Steps between C-alpha positions, in 0.01 A plus 500: 500500500621853425424844644462784250497817710391828347821701525389792280180704514317513167276791598755777557753681283765455767772272365638284777878486534652164410667476843163539674361222283803282582444562871135404472590178321769423757248538780266250341788265422592505868149386586424236237841414353687659213394229253132574566486873410423649159470878453159620387275805489228573754242497220490516121589815307230441240239657725685833502729534194338710230239648732706808590591362840823308431704593197630209294861622537460505878364144495805382303735689733336335803538156341862576417564600863338174612732300274804691626397451863443130446845468342661686791332282759572182304871584514467570873310181582670255265851648497 
């Protein structure tokens, strides 16, 4: 079984820093084991993108930050 915590908020224009995302993932890994955590969003972007709430470029930047944070924490957890 895997845990997919929502480490980025899909309803704000605030782009989370990759280190914050890495810290969030590390916290979950400490609880359920590093092999059981997969980074995810707190909800889908499709509800908001294109409706003037979340710009498409912001959505891609948030996803990029999530990838970077996951890579950082992967290096930390797996050496």
